[in-house]
GURO-75288 format. One line per 8 residues: number of its first residue (from 0); for each residue y, x, z of N, C-alpha, C. Coordinates in Angstrom, 2 decimals, always signed. Atoms other than C-alpha are relative to their C-alpha. Layout:
<sites>
NUM = Y:X:Z:Y:X:Z:Y:X:Z ~ ...
</sites>
This chain:
<sites>
0 = -0.22:-0.50:+1.36:+8.75:+23.90:-1.65:+1.15:-0.79:-0.64 ~ -1.16:+0.63:+0.61:+12.08:+23.20:-3.36:-0.29:-0.40:-1.44 ~ +0.14:+0.48:+1.37:+12.21:+21.19:-6.57:+1.13:+0.58:-0.84 ~ -1.04:-0.59:+0.85:+14.12:+22.81:-9.49:+1.13:-0.99:-0.28 ~ -1.13:+0.85:+0.38:+17.51:+21.52:-10.63:-0.42:-1.01:-1.06 ~ +0.29:+1.04:+0.98:+17.41:+18.30:-12.63:-0.25:-1.33:+0.69 ~ +0.22:+1.35:-0.51:+16.56:+14.64:-12.22:-1.21:-0.07:+0.92 ~ +1.08:+0.22:-0.95:+14.47:+13.72:-9.19:-0.27:-1.50:+0.09
8 = +0.38:+1.41:-0.14:+12.61:+10.42:-9.24:-0.48:-0.24:+1.42 ~ +0.43:+0.40:-1.34:+12.32:+8.83:-5.82:-0.79:-1.30:-0.17 ~ +0.89:+1.14:+0.21:+9.32:+6.50:-6.09:-0.18:-0.71:+1.34 ~ +0.00:+0.77:-1.23:+9.61:+3.79:-3.48:-1.08:-1.08:-0.03 ~ +0.86:+1.15:-0.20:+6.87:+1.52:-2.28:+0.89:-1.19:+0.37 ~ -0.83:+1.18:-0.29:+8.08:-2.07:-1.81:-0.39:-0.64:+1.33 ~ +0.39:+0.71:-1.22:+6.15:-4.10:+0.79:-0.17:+0.96:+1.17 ~ +0.12:-0.82:-1.19:+6.61:-2.54:+4.22:+0.91:+1.22:+0.01
16 = -0.92:-1.13:+0.09:+8.92:+0.20:+2.95:+1.43:-0.52:-0.09 ~ -1.32:+0.63:+0.12:+11.93:-1.73:+1.73:+0.07:-1.31:+0.78 ~ +0.05:+1.23:-0.78:+10.80:-4.84:+3.60:-0.69:+0.25:+1.34 ~ +0.63:-0.07:-1.31:+9.80:-5.36:+7.23:-1.19:-0.96:+0.00 ~ +1.14:+0.91:+0.16:+6.37:-6.79:+6.52:-0.58:-0.43:+1.34 ~ +0.46:+0.41:-1.32:+5.60:-6.85:+10.23:+0.64:-1.33:+0.44 ~ -0.66:+1.27:-0.30:+8.06:-9.78:+10.39:-0.52:-1.14:-0.88 ~ +0.49:+0.99:+0.96:+6.31:-11.59:+7.52:-1.49:-0.29:+0.13
24 = +1.46:+0.07:+0.07:+2.63:-11.06:+8.22:-0.57:-1.22:+0.69 ~ +0.52:+1.19:-0.67:+2.18:-13.96:+10.64:+0.04:-1.20:-0.94 ~ -0.11:+1.10:+0.96:+3.42:-16.39:+7.99:-1.02:+0.16:-1.13 ~ +0.99:-0.25:+1.05:+1.24:-14.74:+5.33:-1.40:-0.33:+0.50 ~ +1.32:+0.29:-0.56:-1.79:-14.97:+7.62:-0.24:-1.51:+0.08 ~ +0.18:+1.46:-0.14:-1.22:-18.67:+8.33:-0.14:-0.66:-1.37 ~ +0.14:+0.55:+1.35:-0.71:-19.46:+4.64:-1.38:+0.32:-0.58 ~ +1.33:-0.39:+0.48:-3.91:-17.54:+3.85:-1.08:-0.86:+0.64
32 = +0.98:+0.80:-0.72:-5.86:-19.41:+6.51:-0.02:-1.43:-0.54 ~ -0.08:+1.37:+0.51:-4.63:-22.79:+5.25:-0.60:-0.09:-1.41 ~ +0.52:+0.02:+1.38:-5.41:-21.94:+1.60:-1.51:+0.18:-0.02 ~ +1.44:-0.19:-0.09:-8.86:-20.66:+2.49:-0.69:-1.27:+0.47 ~ +0.61:+1.20:-0.56:-9.64:-23.72:+4.59:+0.00:-1.16:-0.99 ~ -0.18:+1.19:+0.84:-8.31:-26.32:+2.16:-0.62:+0.16:-1.39 ~ +0.32:-0.14:+1.43:-9.03:-24.88:-1.29:-1.29:+0.74:-0.28 ~ +1.07:-0.93:+0.36:-11.72:-22.21:-1.13:-1.25:-0.21:+0.85
40 = +1.17:+0.09:-0.88:-13.99:-22.50:+1.91:-0.41:-1.44:+0.31 ~ +0.26:+1.41:-0.34:-13.70:-26.27:+2.44:-0.55:-0.09:+1.43 ~ +0.43:-0.05:-1.40:-14.05:-25.56:+6.17:+1.16:-0.46:+0.89 ~ -1.07:+0.47:-0.89:-12.12:-26.96:+9.17:+1.04:+1.09:+0.26 ~ -1.10:-0.94:-0.18:-8.73:-25.34:+9.63:-0.13:+0.76:+1.32 ~ +0.11:-0.66:-1.31:-9.29:-24.62:+13.33:-1.11:+1.04:-0.01 ~ +1.12:-0.96:+0.08:-12.60:-22.90:+12.53:+0.43:+1.26:-0.75 ~ -0.42:-1.15:+0.79:-11.10:-20.65:+9.85:+1.05:+0.80:+0.77
48 = -1.02:-0.71:-0.77:-8.12:-19.83:+12.07:-0.63:+0.81:+1.13 ~ +0.68:-0.72:-1.08:-10.37:-18.91:+15.00:-0.77:+1.20:-0.55 ~ +0.76:-1.09:+0.61:-12.60:-16.81:+12.73:+0.93:+1.13:-0.43 ~ -0.96:-1.00:+0.46:-9.56:-15.04:+11.28:+0.45:+0.88:+1.17 ~ -0.57:-0.80:-1.09:-8.08:-13.98:+14.61:-1.06:+0.74:+0.80 ~ +1.10:-0.74:-0.62:-11.44:-13.03:+16.09:-0.34:+1.23:-0.85 ~ +0.28:-1.12:+0.90:-12.07:-10.86:+13.03:+1.12:+1.03:+0.05 ~ -1.15:-0.91:-0.06:-8.57:-9.38:+13.17:-0.08:+0.91:+1.23
56 = +0.12:-0.81:-1.22:-9.11:-8.24:+16.76:-1.10:+1.04:-0.15 ~ +1.11:-0.92:+0.24:-12.40:-6.65:+15.74:+0.43:+1.13:-0.94 ~ -0.48:-1.00:+0.95:-10.76:-4.85:+12.79:+0.90:+1.01:+0.69 ~ -0.95:-0.91:-0.64:-7.98:-3.40:+14.92:-0.64:+0.81:+1.13 ~ +0.67:-0.74:-1.07:-10.35:-2.39:+17.72:-0.76:+1.21:-0.53 ~ +0.74:-1.11:+0.62:-12.39:-0.18:+15.36:+0.35:+0.07:-1.48 ~ -0.50:+0.07:+1.38:-10.29:+0.12:+12.23:-0.67:+0.99:-0.93 ~ +0.69:-0.97:+0.86:-12.19:+3.18:+10.98:-1.31:-0.56:-0.55
64 = +1.24:+0.63:+0.47:-15.25:+0.93:+10.60:+0.26:-1.18:-0.94 ~ -0.33:+1.18:+0.80:-13.44:-1.95:+8.89:+1.11:+0.39:-0.97 ~ -0.89:-0.56:+1.02:-11.78:-0.97:+5.64:+0.23:-0.99:-1.14 ~ -0.22:+0.70:+1.27:-10.24:-2.49:+2.54:-0.79:+0.80:-1.03 ~ +0.87:-0.72:+0.92:-12.99:-1.56:+0.09:+0.07:-0.61:-1.39 ~ -0.05:+0.41:+1.41:-12.83:-1.71:-3.71:-1.02:+0.84:-0.76 ~ +1.02:-0.69:+0.79:-15.78:-0.82:-5.96:-0.78:+1.02:+0.83 ~ +0.79:-0.87:-0.87:-17.58:+0.73:-2.99:+0.77:+1.14:+0.62
72 = -0.82:-1.06:-0.56:-14.70:+3.07:-2.10:+1.00:-0.54:+1.00 ~ -0.96:+0.41:-1.03:-12.24:+3.00:+0.78:+1.41:+0.06:-0.57 ~ -1.38:+0.05:+0.49:-8.87:+1.84:-0.53:+0.97:+0.27:+1.14 ~ -0.85:-0.18:-1.17:-7.37:+1.78:+2.96:-0.79:-0.36:+1.24 ~ +0.58:+0.40:-1.28:-8.32:+1.57:+6.61:+0.76:-1.20:+0.55 ~ -0.52:+1.30:-0.41:-7.70:-1.70:+8.41:+1.26:+0.01:+0.84 ~ -1.17:-0.05:-0.88:-4.89:-0.48:+10.67:+1.23:+0.62:-0.65 ~ -1.06:-0.80:+0.61:-2.63:+1.21:+8.12:+1.30:-0.77:-0.27
80 = -1.20:+0.77:+0.26:-0.19:-1.64:+7.50:-0.20:-1.44:+0.42 ~ +0.10:+1.39:-0.44:+0.59:-5.19:+8.57:-0.70:-0.86:-1.05 ~ +0.66:+0.75:+1.08:-0.35:-6.65:+5.17:-1.42:+0.51:-0.24 ~ +1.33:-0.56:+0.18:-3.31:-4.28:+4.92:-0.96:-0.55:+1.06 ~ +0.83:+0.60:-1.04:-4.64:-5.56:+8.25:-0.37:-1.43:-0.36 ~ +0.28:+1.36:+0.43:-4.35:-9.10:+6.90:-1.08:-0.01:-1.09 ~ +0.98:-0.06:+1.09:-6.26:-8.20:+3.71:-1.37:+0.42:+0.51 ~ +1.27:-0.48:-0.54:-8.94:-6.28:+5.61:-0.67:-1.07:+0.85
88 = +0.53:+1.08:-0.83:-9.34:-9.14:+8.07:-0.65:-1.08:-0.87 ~ +0.53:+1.02:+0.89:-9.83:-11.64:+5.25:-1.30:+0.47:-0.66 ~ +1.21:-0.51:+0.65:-12.33:-9.43:+3.41:-1.17:+0.08:+0.98 ~ +1.07:-0.14:-1.00:-14.30:-8.74:+6.60:-0.53:-1.37:+0.41 ~ +0.40:+1.35:-0.42:-14.32:-12.39:+7.69:-0.85:-0.67:-1.08 ~ +0.73:+0.63:+1.09:-15.48:-13.59:+4.27:-1.37:+0.66:-0.22 ~ +1.24:-0.72:+0.24:-18.14:-10.90:+4.02:-1.03:-0.16:+1.10 ~ +0.92:+0.08:-1.14:-19.64:-11.46:+7.48:-0.59:-1.40:+0.18
96 = +0.48:+1.38:-0.14:-20.13:-15.22:+7.16:-0.65:-0.43:-1.32 ~ +0.68:+0.31:+1.26:-22.78:-16.11:+4.54:+0.51:-1.27:-0.69 ~ -0.50:+1.23:+0.62:-21.40:-19.63:+4.00:+1.37:+0.23:-0.63 ~ -1.30:-0.35:+0.58:-17.92:-18.21:+3.42:-0.21:+0.82:-1.28 ~ +0.26:-0.85:+1.16:-19.31:-15.58:+1.04:-0.43:-0.85:-1.19 ~ +0.48:+0.86:+1.08:-21.10:-18.26:-0.99:+1.13:-0.86:-0.55 ~ -1.12:+0.82:+0.46:-18.01:-20.47:-1.14:+0.96:+0.80:-0.86 ~ -0.90:-0.86:+0.79:-15.92:-17.56:-2.42:-0.64:+0.31:-1.35
104 = +0.70:-0.25:+1.27:-18.56:-16.77:-5.07:+0.15:-1.20:-0.94 ~ -0.11:+1.21:+0.83:-18.39:-20.35:-6.27:+1.42:-0.23:-0.48 ~ -1.40:+0.21:+0.38:-14.59:-20.42:-6.33:+0.46:+1.04:-1.01 ~ -0.37:-1.10:+0.92:-14.34:-17.08:-8.19:-1.24:+0.42:-0.79 ~ +1.24:-0.33:+0.74:-17.24:-17.13:-10.70:+0.16:+1.17:-0.95 ~ -0.27:-1.11:+0.93:-15.61:-14.64:-13.10:+0.97:+0.97:+0.67 ~ -0.78:-0.90:-0.86:-14.36:-11.59:-11.24:+0.33:+1.32:-0.69 ~ -0.40:-1.32:+0.47:-12.57:-8.32:-11.91:-0.67:+1.09:+0.82
112 = +0.63:-0.97:-0.90:-13.93:-6.44:-8.88:-1.28:-0.63:+0.58 ~ +1.07:+0.83:-0.52:-16.12:-8.71:-6.74:+0.67:-1.23:+0.61 ~ -0.65:+1.25:-0.43:-15.55:-12.24:-5.41:+0.91:+0.16:+1.22 ~ -0.79:-0.11:-1.22:-14.25:-11.18:-2.00:+1.29:+0.79:-0.25 ~ -1.21:-0.76:+0.33:-11.83:-8.53:-3.32:+0.93:-0.84:-0.87 ~ -0.83:+0.86:+0.86:-10.64:-10.91:-6.02:+0.65:-1.12:+0.80 ~ -0.56:+1.06:-0.84:-10.13:-13.61:-3.39:+1.17:+0.53:+0.82 ~ -1.09:-0.55:-0.81:-8.04:-11.37:-1.15:+1.20:+0.36:-0.88
120 = -1.10:-0.29:+0.92:-5.99:-10.20:-4.15:+0.72:-1.29:-0.41 ~ -0.57:+1.29:+0.38:-5.46:-13.81:-5.23:+0.91:-0.54:+1.10 ~ -0.79:+0.50:-1.11:-4.23:-14.80:-1.78:+1.27:+0.82:+0.18 ~ -1.18:-0.85:-0.19:-1.89:-11.81:-1.52:+1.06:-0.29:-1.05 ~ -0.99:+0.19:+1.07:-0.22:-12.27:-4.91:+0.57:-1.42:+0.01 ~ -0.44:+1.40:+0.01:-0.06:-16.07:-4.70:+0.95:-0.29:+1.16 ~ -0.72:+0.43:-1.20:+1.25:-16.32:-1.16:+1.19:+0.89:+0.34 ~ -1.18:-0.82:-0.27:+3.60:-13.33:-0.92:+1.12:-0.28:-0.99
128 = -1.04:+0.27:+0.99:+5.44:-14.48:-4.05:+1.07:-0.91:+0.57 ~ -0.94:+0.98:-0.54:+7.05:-17.32:-2.11:+0.52:+0.36:+1.39 ~ -0.51:-0.41:-1.31:+7.62:-15.43:+1.14:+1.46:+0.44:-0.13 ~ -1.38:-0.48:-0.02:+11.29:-14.98:+1.93:+0.01:+1.47:+0.39 ~ +0.03:-1.43:-0.33:+11.90:-11.22:+1.85:+0.80:+0.31:+1.26 ~ -0.69:-0.49:-1.20:+12.80:-9.59:+5.16:+0.28:+1.48:-0.25 ~ -0.32:-1.39:+0.29:+14.54:-6.42:+4.05:+0.28:+0.77:+1.29 ~ -0.35:-0.83:-1.14:+14.78:-3.56:+6.49:+1.51:+0.16:+0.05
136 = -1.45:-0.04:-0.21:+18.24:-3.13:+7.94:+0.68:+1.02:-0.91 ~ -0.62:-1.08:+0.79:+18.88:+0.09:+6.00:-0.25:-0.11:-1.49 ~ +0.43:+0.04:+1.40:+17.41:-1.05:+2.65:+1.18:-0.01:-0.96 ~ -1.11:+0.11:+0.95:+20.65:-2.06:+0.92:+0.81:+1.29:-0.07 ~ -0.79:-1.23:+0.01:+22.55:+1.05:+1.99:-0.77:+1.15:-0.64 ~ +0.81:-1.08:+0.57:+19.69:+3.38:+1.07:-0.08:-0.13:-1.51 ~ +0.05:+0.20:+1.45:+19.34:+1.85:-2.40:+1.34:+0.30:-0.65 ~ -1.33:-0.29:+0.53:+23.08:+2.08:-2.92:+0.24:+1.51:-0.06
144 = -0.18:-1.46:-0.03:+23.10:+5.76:-1.89:-0.87:+0.69:-1.04 ~ +0.88:-0.59:+1.00:+20.14:+6.54:-4.13:+0.54:-0.18:-1.41 ~ -0.50:+0.26:+1.36:+21.65:+4.89:-7.20:+1.30:+0.76:-0.27 ~ -1.26:-0.73:+0.18:+24.96:+6.69:-6.61:-0.18:+1.51:-0.02 ~ +0.24:-1.44:-0.13:+23.39:+10.11:-6.11:-0.10:+0.63:-1.40 ~ +0.00:-0.60:+1.35:+23.93:+12.49:-9.07:-1.35:+0.51:-0.47 ~ +1.28:-0.56:+0.42:+20.37:+13.81:-9.05:-1.18:-0.93:+0.23 ~ +1.13:+0.85:-0.41:+18.27:+10.93:-7.75:-0.05:-1.30:-0.80
152 = +0.23:+1.29:+0.66:+16.79:+7.97:-9.60:-1.06:-0.76:+0.78 ~ +1.00:+0.79:-0.69:+15.08:+5.31:-7.48:-0.84:-0.81:-0.98 ~ +0.94:+0.82:+0.77:+12.00:+3.65:-8.99:-0.91:-0.67:+1.02 ~ +0.88:+0.72:-0.91:+10.04:+0.96:-7.19:-1.36:-0.14:-0.66 ~ +1.37:+0.03:+0.51:+6.29:+1.29:-7.67:-0.84:-0.72:+1.03 ~ +0.65:+0.87:-0.97:+4.18:-1.40:-6.08:-1.26:-0.64:-0.56 ~ +1.16:+0.80:+0.40:+0.83:-3.15:-6.14:+0.35:-1.48:-0.10 ~ -0.46:+1.37:+0.16:+2.80:-6.39:-5.88:+0.37:-0.24:-1.46
160 = -0.37:+0.35:+1.36:+3.60:-8.25:-9.08:+1.46:+0.36:-0.26 ~ -1.34:-0.46:+0.36:+6.68:-6.98:-10.92:+1.04:-1.10:+0.12 ~ -1.00:+1.07:-0.02:+8.36:-10.38:-11.16:+0.44:-0.31:+1.42 ~ -0.39:+0.22:-1.39:+8.30:-10.82:-7.36:+0.98:+1.06:+0.46 ~ -0.85:-1.10:-0.48:+9.81:-7.40:-6.70:+1.37:-0.05:-0.70 ~ -1.26:+0.07:+0.73:+12.45:-7.76:-9.44:+0.89:-1.14:+0.52 ~ -0.76:+1.13:-0.53:+13.49:-11.18:-8.16:+0.62:+0.36:+1.35 ~ -0.51:-0.33:-1.33:+13.85:-9.86:-4.62:+1.04:+1.11:-0.04
168 = -1.04:-1.00:+0.16:+15.80:-6.82:-5.75:+1.31:-0.63:-0.47 ~ -1.18:+0.72:+0.46:+18.17:-9.23:-7.45:+0.78:-0.61:+1.14 ~ -0.68:+0.57:-1.16:+18.94:-10.78:-4.08:+1.01:+1.00:+0.56 ~ -0.87:-1.06:-0.52:+20.47:-7.44:-3.05:+0.96:+0.54:-1.06 ~ -0.87:-0.47:+1.06:+22.15:-6.89:-6.41:-0.47:+1.28:-0.66 ~ +0.53:-1.23:+0.59:+19.86:-4.09:-7.57:-0.96:-0.31:-1.15 ~ +0.85:+0.37:+1.14:+18.44:-5.69:-10.72:-0.25:+1.17:-0.94 ~ +0.11:-1.11:+0.95:+19.01:-2.42:-12.61:-1.06:+1.03:+0.42
176 = +1.02:-0.95:-0.42:+16.49:-0.47:-10.53:-1.32:-0.33:-0.69 ~ +1.24:+0.21:+0.73:+13.32:+0.00:-12.55:-1.14:-0.31:+0.96 ~ +1.12:+0.42:-0.83:+10.25:-1.71:-11.12:-1.30:+0.13:-0.78 ~ +1.36:-0.08:+0.55:+6.65:-0.78:-11.87:-0.90:-0.80:+0.93 ~ +0.80:+0.87:-0.83:+4.55:-3.64:-10.56:-1.48:+0.01:-0.36 ~ +1.45:+0.10:+0.19:+0.81:-4.23:-10.18:-0.61:+1.35:-0.40 ~ +0.46:-1.36:+0.34:+0.17:-0.47:-10.24:-1.32:+0.37:+0.68 ~ +1.37:-0.09:-0.49:-3.05:-0.88:-8.26:-0.32:+1.30:+0.73
184 = +0.33:-1.16:-0.84:-2.85:+1.93:-5.76:-1.33:-0.19:+0.72 ~ +1.25:+0.31:-0.72:-5.82:+0.19:-4.13:-1.24:+0.18:-0.87 ~ +1.15:+0.06:+0.91:-8.07:+0.44:-7.20:-0.77:+1.32:+0.01 ~ +0.90:-1.15:+0.00:-10.96:+2.85:-6.70:-0.93:-0.11:-1.21 ~ +0.87:-0.01:+1.18:-12.87:+3.84:-9.85:-1.02:+1.12:+0.15 ~ +1.03:-1.03:-0.21:-16.15:+5.65:-9.08:-0.37:+0.77:-1.27 ~ +0.35:-0.68:+1.24:-16.54:+6.58:-12.77:+1.01:+1.08:-0.39 ~ -1.05:-0.97:+0.33:-13.35:+8.67:-12.83:-0.42:+1.39:+0.44
192 = +0.54:-1.33:-0.26:-14.14:+12.37:-12.98:+1.04:+1.04:+0.43 ~ -1.05:-0.97:-0.34:-10.79:+14.03:-12.20:-0.25:+0.60:+1.39 ~ +0.25:-0.71:-1.25:-11.22:+16.67:-9.48:+1.31:+0.53:+0.59 ~ -1.16:-0.54:-0.71:-8.74:+17.89:-6.87:-0.46:+1.14:+0.90 ~ +0.35:-1.17:-0.82:-8.60:+21.04:-4.80:+0.67:-0.11:+1.36 ~ -0.48:-0.01:-1.38:-8.27:+20.99:-1.02:-0.07:+1.44:+0.50 ~ -0.01:-1.41:-0.40:-7.29:+24.35:+0.54:-1.15:+0.42:+0.92 ~ +1.12:-0.34:-0.89:-10.07:+24.18:+3.15:-1.32:-0.62:-0.44
200 = +1.22:+0.74:+0.29:-12.55:+21.65:+1.77:-0.51:+0.19:-1.43 ~ +0.47:-0.29:+1.34:-12.80:+22.89:-1.81:+0.34:-1.07:-1.01 ~ -0.25:+0.92:+1.10:-13.00:+20.83:-4.99:-0.75:-1.31:+0.22 ~ +0.66:+1.29:-0.14:-13.73:+17.11:-4.95:+0.95:-1.15:-0.25 ~ -0.79:+1.22:+0.16:-12.41:+13.58:-4.95:+0.20:-0.75:+1.31 ~ -0.10:+0.64:-1.32:-12.99:+12.44:-1.37:+0.04:+1.12:+1.04 ~ -0.19:-1.06:-0.98:-11.72:+14.61:+1.48:+0.14:-0.58:+1.40 ~ -0.07:+0.45:-1.39:-11.93:+14.37:+5.23:+1.42:+0.18:+0.54
208 = -1.29:-0.06:-0.69:-8.76:+13.59:+7.18:-0.21:+0.42:+1.45 ~ +0.40:-0.37:-1.35:-10.33:+13.74:+10.64:-1.44:-0.47:+0.18 ~ +1.42:+0.33:-0.19:-13.67:+12.90:+12.25:-0.33:-1.46:-0.27 ~ +0.26:+1.41:+0.24:-13.25:+9.17:+11.54:+0.54:-0.51:-1.34 ~ -0.68:+0.49:+1.20:-11.27:+8.99:+8.29:-0.13:+0.98:-1.16 ~ -0.05:-0.80:+1.23:-11.46:+10.21:+4.70:+1.07:-0.57:-0.91 ~ -0.92:+0.52:+1.02:-9.11:+9.90:+1.74:-0.71:+0.05:-1.34 ~ +0.67:+0.14:+1.29:-10.52:+8.68:-1.57:+1.05:+0.03:-1.10
216 = -1.02:-0.22:+1.02:-8.50:+9.95:-4.53:-0.38:-0.58:-1.36 ~ +0.48:+0.51:+1.30:-10.43:+8.13:-7.29:+0.81:-1.24:-0.41 ~ -0.95:+1.08:+0.30:-7.41:+6.05:-8.31:+0.70:+0.29:-1.34 ~ -0.58:-0.41:+1.29:-6.85:+6.64:-12.05:+1.20:-0.83:-0.43 ~ -1.16:+0.81:+0.39:-4.44:+3.73:-12.54:+1.26:+0.52:+0.68 ~ -1.15:-0.54:-0.74:-2.13:+5.08:-9.84:+0.32:+1.41:-0.47 ~ -0.21:-1.36:+0.48:-2.63:+8.65:-11.03:+0.78:+0.00:-1.31 ~ -0.68:+0.05:+1.29:-1.55:+7.72:-14.56:+1.46:-0.43:+0.16
224 = -1.37:+0.43:-0.24:+1.53:+5.92:-13.25:+0.85:+1.15:+0.52 ~ -0.74:-1.16:-0.53:+2.56:+9.04:-11.31:+0.24:+1.04:-1.09 ~ -0.15:-0.98:+1.08:+1.93:+11.32:-14.28:+1.09:-0.42:-0.97 ~ -1.03:+0.49:+0.91:+4.11:+9.12:-16.50:+1.39:+0.21:+0.58 ~ -1.32:-0.16:-0.63:+6.97:+9.28:-14.00:+0.40:+1.47:+0.10 ~ -0.29:-1.44:-0.09:+6.71:+13.08:-13.85:+0.40:+0.60:-1.34 ~ -0.12:-0.61:+1.32:+6.96:+13.60:-17.62:+1.41:+0.50:-0.31 ~ -1.36:-0.37:+0.37:+10.74:+13.67:-18.02:+0.90:+0.17:+1.21
232 = -0.77:-0.23:-1.22:+11.81:+14.49:-14.46:-0.27:+1.42:+0.50 ~ +0.21:-1.32:-0.60:+12.32:+17.80:-12.69:-0.95:-0.07:+1.17 ~ +0.90:+0.17:-1.13:+10.41:+16.40:-9.77:-0.08:-1.45:+0.42 ~ +0.24:+1.35:-0.49:+9.10:+13.33:-8.02:-0.24:+0.08:+1.50 ~ +0.27:+0.17:-1.43:+9.10:+12.27:-4.37:-0.49:-1.44:+0.19 ~ +0.54:+1.33:-0.27:+7.01:+9.32:-3.13:+0.30:-0.37:+1.45 ~ -0.35:+0.50:-1.33:+8.09:+7.21:-0.15:-0.74:-1.30:+0.24 ~ +0.75:+1.22:-0.29:+5.88:+4.59:+1.50:-0.27:-0.11:+1.49
240 = +0.25:+0.26:-1.41:+4.97:+3.03:+4.82:-1.46:+0.16:+0.38 ~ +1.42:-0.22:-0.30:+1.21:+3.63:+4.53:-0.48:+1.26:-0.72 ~ +0.48:-1.28:+0.51:-0.92:+6.65:+3.71:-1.05:-0.09:-1.09 ~ +1.15:-0.10:+0.90:-4.24:+6.00:+1.98:+0.31:-0.44:-1.41 ~ -0.22:+0.53:+1.34:-3.07:+3.89:-0.95:+1.14:+0.70:-0.73 ~ -1.08:-0.61:+0.77:+0.36:+5.31:-1.89:+0.20:+1.48:+0.25 ~ -0.36:-1.35:-0.40:+0.37:+8.70:-0.15:-1.01:+1.10:-0.24 ~ +1.02:-1.05:+0.07:-2.94:+10.55:-0.29:-0.04:+0.66:-1.37
248 = +0.10:-0.56:+1.35:-3.08:+10.97:-4.07:+1.19:+0.88:-0.36 ~ -1.11:-0.90:+0.36:+0.46:+12.29:-4.64:+0.01:+1.29:+0.82 ~ +0.03:-1.23:-0.80:+0.11:+14.73:-1.75:-0.99:+1.00:-0.58 ~ +1.01:-0.90:+0.55:-3.06:+16.15:-3.31:+0.33:+0.42:-1.43 ~ -0.50:-0.41:+1.32:-1.25:+16.30:-6.69:+1.16:+0.98:+0.13 ~ -1.12:-0.90:-0.22:+1.42:+18.50:-5.11:+1.35:-0.69:+0.00 ~ -1.24:+0.78:-0.02:+4.02:+15.70:-4.95:+0.39:-0.24:+1.45 ~ -0.43:+0.28:-1.37:+6.09:+15.47:-1.75:-0.13:-1.49:+0.33
256 = +0.18:+1.38:-0.45:+5.26:+12.33:+0.23:+0.66:-0.18:+1.35 ~ -0.67:+0.35:-1.26:+7.45:+10.78:+2.92:-0.64:-1.26:+0.54 ~ +0.62:+1.15:-0.65:+5.60:+8.45:+5.29:+1.02:-0.63:+0.94 ~ -0.93:+0.72:-0.87:+7.97:+5.88:+6.77:-0.73:-0.46:+1.25 ~ +0.61:+0.40:-1.26:+7.11:+5.47:+10.44:+0.49:-1.40:+0.37 ~ -0.31:+1.38:-0.36:+6.95:+1.81:+11.44:-0.69:-0.34:+1.32 ~ +0.65:+0.42:-1.24:+5.76:-0.20:+14.42:-1.51:-0.01:-0.13 ~ +1.44:+0.06:+0.19:+2.29:-0.28:+12.86:-0.61:+1.31:-0.51
264 = +0.54:-1.26:+0.53:+1.92:+3.36:+11.71:-1.05:+0.57:+0.95 ~ +1.03:-0.57:-0.88:-1.40:+4.69:+13.09:+0.28:+1.47:+0.29 ~ -0.23:-1.38:-0.40:-1.27:+7.96:+14.97:-0.72:+0.98:-0.93 ~ +0.77:-0.93:+0.84:-3.94:+9.49:+12.71:+0.71:+0.24:-1.34 ~ -0.76:-0.18:+1.24:-1.81:+8.89:+9.58:+1.22:+0.90:+0.24 ~ -1.19:-0.79:-0.32:+1.32:+10.29:+11.19:-0.36:+1.47:+0.22 ~ +0.41:-1.38:-0.29:-0.54:+13.39:+12.41:-0.38:+0.73:-1.28 ~ +0.46:-0.68:+1.21:-2.15:+14.16:+9.06:+1.16:+0.28:-0.96
272 = -1.13:-0.19:+0.92:+0.97:+13.64:+6.93:+0.97:+1.03:+0.57 ~ -0.97:-0.90:-0.62:+3.14:+15.52:+9.41:-0.38:+1.47:-0.08 ~ +0.42:-1.41:+0.05:+1.03:+18.68:+9.23:-0.31:+0.48:-1.41 ~ +0.34:-0.37:+1.38:+0.43:+18.63:+5.45:+1.19:+0.67:-0.68 ~ -1.08:-0.74:+0.67:+2.42:+21.03:+3.26:+0.87:-0.90:-0.87 ~ -0.77:+0.91:+0.86:+3.49:+18.17:+0.97:+0.40:-1.28:+0.73 ~ -0.27:+1.21:-0.74:+3.94:+15.62:+3.74:+1.17:+0.12:+0.95 ~ -1.10:+0.06:-0.96:+6.82:+14.54:+5.94:+0.03:-1.41:+0.58
280 = -0.12:+1.31:-0.64:+7.14:+11.70:+8.45:+1.48:-0.36:+0.08 ~ -1.37:+0.49:+0.03:+10.34:+9.71:+7.94:+0.19:-0.92:+1.21 ~ -0.10:+0.79:-1.24:+11.42:+8.41:+11.38:+0.58:-1.39:-0.21 ~ -0.58:+1.31:+0.32:+13.48:+5.58:+9.89:+0.53:+0.03:-1.43 ~ -0.38:+0.09:+1.41:+14.44:+4.36:+6.44:+1.41:+0.52:-0.23 ~ -1.39:-0.42:+0.15:+18.13:+5.15:+7.02:+0.13:+1.49:-0.29 ~ -0.06:-1.46:+0.19:+17.31:+8.88:+6.89:-0.59:+0.44:-1.34 ~ +0.72:-0.33:+1.22:+15.66:+8.70:+3.47:+0.73:+0.99:-0.89
288 = -0.72:-0.87:+0.92:+18.36:+10.30:+1.33:+0.12:+1.40:+0.58 ~ -0.10:-1.31:-0.64:+18.87:+13.13:+3.83:-1.33:+0.75:-0.10 ~ +1.30:-0.65:+0.07:+15.14:+13.83:+3.89:-0.35:+0.44:-1.42 ~ +0.24:-0.37:+1.39:+14.88:+13.80:+0.09:+0.83:+1.22:-0.37 ~ -0.87:-1.15:+0.32:+17.82:+16.21:-0.15:-0.54:+1.30:+0.60 ~ +0.61:-1.20:-0.56:+15.98:+18.62:+2.15:-1.13:+0.51:-0.89 ~ +1.10:-0.38:+0.91:+13.07:+18.61:-0.31:+0.54:+0.63:-1.27 ~ -0.50:-0.48:+1.30:+15.20:+19.16:-3.41:+0.99:+1.13:+0.16
</sites>
């Protein structure tokens, strides 16, 4: 479906889309393990490290059973992204060990979601802030082409903190690109009543992707962010490296979604997005502008 003439907002995810998070995740994991051992769990470093990698192998072996869960809903499956695997591993490890669970409860007595989710969020925001960004090879050229395009406006929308993303965009000289940070694509709100229509599955909020995966659309914070970006634009396109958090909702809202294929893209995500009327698999970031132009 072609978008009418006028301004097109290209909403870009940050971590894993503009950056090669697969090159950063080992450092993030080690920093997380050290922080957990030293500050939160008060457990031997070798023990926490062994538990982490044993849990990680378990998560990746049956990722449909091990999910990033928020408020009882599935925010993402454990294999969808390098950073997502790290978060899911931490949540699973902390939840399966009663002594770890108790230590996290004591360290996070006042929580926004629950102690384990708050702990994983704390580690992600604290530790990725100081990670040196590893931009994908095509990132600078793609951003330059987007900003120069007469109809396209790039906007970075991320669950990462805005100050981190803005600082890193400054490294490339793109301080002028608008950044919407901490948009909480992961936040599931069971009290939200907005319904969506699936052509085969009818009306609802949670729809089946295949026999092992569902997509939970109960993400009002992300929904509102998308609605705001649509208000004064002829159309919106969303681009991201993972499906459940940044992609499922816009696709079901009728917004074109481009899934960037990476070394960690699961086959089930690629298959579902590739066959969806609003979905497209982007083989590499360098092809982004060409793919967007095909949509508009």
